[in-house]
N, C-alpha and C positions, 0 to 999 in steps of 0.2 A: 230345561236347555240349557239358561242361565247356571243350575244350580252343580249340573255337569262341566261349563265350561270354567264355574269359577273350583273345581275342584281341581281341574288341569292345569289351573294359576299359581293354584296354593295345594298342593299334593298333602303336607299337616294337616289343609283344616279336619279330616277325619279325625286322625289322630286326637288333636285336640277334644275336640268333641267329646268319644269315648271316653277321654280323660277328665274331662269337668263334669258329664254323668255319672261317671265311676266315683261310688264312696267305700271309703275300704268295709269289708261285709265279713261273714261266716259265711260258706259254702261246703254243705254235707259231700258226702261220698257219693258217687253216681250208681251203688248199686244198695241195694238192703234185703239181707233175706229176712223180708219178714213174715214171721210167722203166723198165723189165725191163733195166736195163746189168746188166754183170757186176760184179765189186768193181774198183773204179780202181786202177791200175799206178800206182807213180811213175816221173815220166820221171823224167832228167836233168836238170843242174841246170846254169840257163843259162849262168853262169859259168865252167863248167868245157868248154863248147862252143864248136867255131869261129866266129868275128865270123860267117860267109857263113852258117851255120847257124841262129845264133839268130832271127831272123825266123819260121821255118818253127817253132820248135820252141818258142817265145814262144804262136804263135798255137794252136799244140797246146795248151799249156796253158791258153788262153784257153776253149778247147773241153772240155776236162777239168772245169774248174771252173762250166761251166753246170751240173752234175747235182746237184739241188738234194733234200735230204736231211730226216728224219721227224724231226725234235730231242725229240721226245714219245715216243718209246721210246730211252732211253739205253744200252740196249743194243745198240741197230740198226745196222751198217755202217759200226763204231767204225772198221777200218784204213782205209776207203774217207775218213770224216771227220775224219781223220789229217789222208789221202793230199790231200785240196780245204786243208786251213788251211796245212801247208806251202808248198803251190800259192802261195794266195794270198799268204802272207808273203811270198812270192818275188817272185810280181810286184810288189805296192809296192815291197820294196828296187831292183828290176830297173827301175822305169819313174821312181822318183828318184834312180838313183847314174847310170843311163846316157844318157846323148845317141845322138842319131839314133834312137831304136827305134821312133817313130810315124810310121812310112810309111802311104802311103794304105792296103794294103791290110788291116792293123789294127786300123785304125778300126771298118768294121763287126762285128769277133769283137768287138773290146772292148766296144759299148755292146749285142749283141747279150746278153755273158756278164752285162753290171749288169742289162739288163732280165728275164733268169730268173731271178737271185737276187732281188733287190727288190723287182718286180711281183707281186705276188700280191693276193687278198681280203683284207681284216683280217677278223682274228674277230668275232663281234660279245664285248660285255664278261663277262666273266666272274660279275661283277656286278649285276642288272639295276639296283640302288640307287645306282650307281659315283656317290660324293660325289668329285670329284678335290683338292678339300679337306681331305677328310679318310681317305680310304683311300689302299691303298699300289696303285699303279698293276699294272697286268698286262703283264709283261714278257715279251718277244719271246724265245723258245726258240732260236731259230736264231742269236743274236745273236753266239756265238764266227765265225760265218763272215759274215753281215749284216757286222758290224762291218768285218771286213778289205777287202768288195767296196765299202762307200761309204768306209773308209779311199784303197784302188785310186782309184778313180772319184774323189777329190779331188786324188790326186797326177794326175792327167791331164789333169785342166782347168785346173790350176795349172801343168805343165808349159812348161817356156820351147819346147818343139818344138809344145805345141801351136794347130794350124789350125782356126779356126771355120770357116772356108771349106772345109771338110774333112769335120767332124762333124755339119754342119747336115742335110746329107742323115739322119742317121740322128737326130740331138738334135733330135726337129719339134717340131711344136704336138701330135701323140697322145704323142709321148713324157713334157715336160712336164703334161700333163694324167692319164697315172696317176702321175705325179711327185706332183702336188699331191694326191692324192687317199689317198698316205701320211702326210697329212701329219695324219691322223685316227689315227694309232697314238696306241696308248696308252702305248708303250714313251718316256718323257723323250731317250733316249739316240739313238734312233732321228731324231727331232724334228730334235734338235741336228745332227746331221746333215744333215739335211735340209736346214736350214734354209741353213747353209753353201755344200753345193749351188746348190742356189737361188740363192743373191744373185751367185755365181763364173758360174751360165750366162746370168741377167738383164746381167751385167755383161759376159761376152763376146758372144751371139748379137745386135745388134740387131734382131733383124729380130720376134726373139719377145717384145720389150719391151712393145709394145702387147697384145698377146697374156696374157703372166705379169698386169698388171696384170688384165687384162678378167676372166677366169679367180681371180686370188684374188676381184674384186669380187663374183661369182658366188659363190662360196662365203661370204661373208661375209653378204650378203643371205640365202641359205638358213638362214644360223644363226641372222641375228637375227628372220626372220617365218615358217620354220619349224621346223626342229629344237632350236632353241639347244641343241646337244651337237655341236660340233667340237675335238677335244684340242688342233689345231695352231692356235688362233689368235693365241695370244701371239708364235708365233714367226713368222707371217705377217707381223703388225703390224710384229714386230724389224726383218725384212727391207723393209717398208713404210717403216721411219723412216729407212734410207740414201736409198730410193728419193726419197724426197719431198725428202731437204738436197741431191740432185742436179737438181731441178726445175728449167728455164731461167724467168727472167722475160720478160713477163708468165706470169702464168700459165695455162694452159690451160682453157677452161668444161668440159673432164671430170673435170683435178682437181680443181678448186672443188664440183662435181657431187657427185664421191665423197666430199670431206670432208662436205659435207650431207647426203647422202643412204644414207651407207653409215657412215663415223668416228665422227658423231654419234647416230645409233638404236645404235652397240653399247653404247651406255653404259646399254640398256635392261635385259640380258642378266642376269640373277639369278650365273650364275659371273664378272661383273665382275670382282671383286679378283682370277683368274689372270691377268688381260694388262692393270688399268688402268695400268700403269705405263707396257709401251710404249704404248698407246693416245694417252696423255695426251702424251708425247713428240708422237707423229705428228701430234696438232692443235696444238699448241705448232708446231713444225715449219711447217705451215702458215701460223701467224699471223707467224714473225717472215720468211716469205717474202712473204705480203702481209697487211697491217695494216688493209683496206679488209673481212679476211673477219671481223672481231671479234669485229663486232656480233650477225651469222647465228650466230655460233660460239654467243656467252653466253648468246642466246636460246634456243638451241638445249640446251644447256646446262641453265636454268632449268626449261627447257620438260620434259625428263625427269628431273628433279630426285627422288628418292626419298622416296616419302610414308611408308617405315612400317620401312625398314631405315637403322639409324642407323649400322653400317658402312659402307652405299653414301656415307651422305651427308659421314662423314667424307674419304672418298676424293672425293669431288666437290668439297669442299671445298680442298683439298688440290691440286688439278688449276687450280681457280680460283686459287689462290695464284699457281701459277704463270704462268698466265694472264697475271694481273697482272704479274705482274715482264716480261713483253715488251710489253705493252701500251701506245701511243703515249697520252697526253694528250688530243688532240682524239677518239679513239676512246673513252677512261675516259668522255666526257663523254654518251656516247652511251648507254649502257650503265647507268651508275651507280644509277640508279632501282630498275629493277628489279633491278639485283643487290645493293645495299642493303638493297632491300626483301625480298631474300629472307636475306640476311647477319643484318637484325633478330629473321628468325624464326625462324634456329638457334641464337642467341646464347641465343632467350628457350626452347630445345628443355630439359625433362626431362633427358636425355640428355649427364651433363655431360661425355662425349667431344666429341660435337660441338658442344656450349657451346664449351668450351675450343677447338677446333680453329678455330671461329669469331673468338675472340676473341685468337689468334694473329696474324689479320691483321695488328693494329696493334703488332705485333713487327715488320714489315716496312716501311725506313726508304723504299724507293722508290712504297709502297702509300700513308706515311703523308706522303709529299710529293705524293700525285695526292689524299688526303683535305684535305690545306690548304688546297690549291686549290682546291676545290669545298664547303670546309665549311659553309655557308650552307644546302647541298642536303641533305648527307649526314648534319648534328647531327640536322638536323629527322626526318628519320626515324627515325636509328638511337635519339634520347636516351627516347621514350617506353619501349621493350622496355628500355632500360638503368638507366634508375632503376627500372621496377618489380621488375629482376631484384635489385638489389640492398637492396631492401626483404624480396624472396621467395623466391628458389632459396638449396632445401637445402642444396649442395654449398659450402661457405666457401672454396675456391679459387676457383670459379668469381665468387661476389663478390668475392674480394680483386682479382681480373685486371678485371672491371667498373668499381671503383673505381678503376683504375691509368687507363682508358682515358676515365671521367668527368673523371678528374681534365685530359687530353690534351687533351678537348675543351675544355675551362674555360682552358686556357691557350691555345690556337690563337682561339677567338672568345669572349672571356668574357663579350660585350655580349650575344649571341644565349644564349651559355650560360643567364643570369640569366633572360633572359626566358624562353624554355622552361620552366624551372623553374617560374616562377609560372605561367606558364599550365598546367603540366601540375598543379599544385597546385589552380588554380583550375579545373582538367576535375576532376579528384577530389571536390573539393568537391561539384561538382555532381550527378556519380554518386550520393555518397554521401546526397545530399538526396535528388535522384529515390529511391535503395533505402528511404530512411525512411517518403517516401511513401504508396511501394508496399504499404511493411509496415504504412502506420495504415490505407491502403484495406481490404487483407488481414483486419486485424481487425475493422472495420468491418462490411463484409461478413459475418464469423465472426456478430460479436453478431448484427446483422441477423437473420440466418439463426434463431439462437436462439431469439429472440424471434417471429420467424412460428412457430415452431416448437410455442412456450408456447401461443400464442394459437388454434392449431391442436386442441391437447390441451384449450383450452379452451372450446372452441365445441362439440366433441366431447363 
């Protein structure tokens, strides 16, 4: 009973206990295809075999490597594990150094071996309250073998002898779908290999490109609107960054729709910090391809602007500056009013990092040139916030930065600056006068209430 009361008082107690008990440890997959096969026997070395027999031995070694072991038991099948590890190492070296080994009969065996090893049901997270920013990831226990399989897969795809026309029978939509599911692995080493593999597949299999884009689109939509949990978002966005870079002009409507309906809503997720750099890169790539997308992108960012998370606000400001670095003057004029209204709010933020990041915009030469060309509009929007902060903000660094911005505005348009200063002071005087009148009215009402109460007492 006492412990339950403590839990109610301190809701973070359980999480702290989990973290204190949790050590960085490996975790195997939740499903093993354990074949009741006997112990693996070492096969002859490929380099010691006559050339006429190498293909058959190559296939036998591939088939031998299809056996999957349980690495959660560190002492089980030690000899067989070592035989497989040595075979995988040999296969990697063989496919890298020897030409003419990728003949038609080996393609199905290679893809089968890869599929047997990497395709598996991913285990649920060890820590139900897993925070990717704070907690150590759960590492894949079978990595000693998995790493070599991924290495072999990459060398296979990158080999000069590789023929996509032969491989496409085996590396198909079903294969790609299973590959994409693995991006949810907690192990960053695996996701890094998957990123490179998928990128190679996208480059070599033209018929799979639209399918890959569609499935990535579906993963992101599920992440945004259903789960808010997917470990490989950053890696998939990194692949998309180079895909977008290769889009032909004019952009297809399908690509524009992806930007507006998928990439912009990705800014909403609470785990934005894990993939924001890759996301911002993708957005800027689109704007460099098609400047007319600037207005919907900026308005979309303003729509999803964080209300309570200052860390996300700083990230949004960084992305906004990247967008302004590539914006065309005509597009800037379309978005400058809502944009600088938001900047005025950021500059006024009591959180000094948000205010500081917003004020750094005035250190950017290109942004300053855009501000100078449109000073009449921008100065009118920014002046009240800047003037008020210069008198009231608690942080002296922010006050110093604001003085620099005000000084810059004064140099750009001194006439308008003086006019706005006098207008602002006049408005402040009016506000003070209204405040004083309101206080006097309340005093009169208090006096009237007191006199009424006194009269009632006398009558009584």
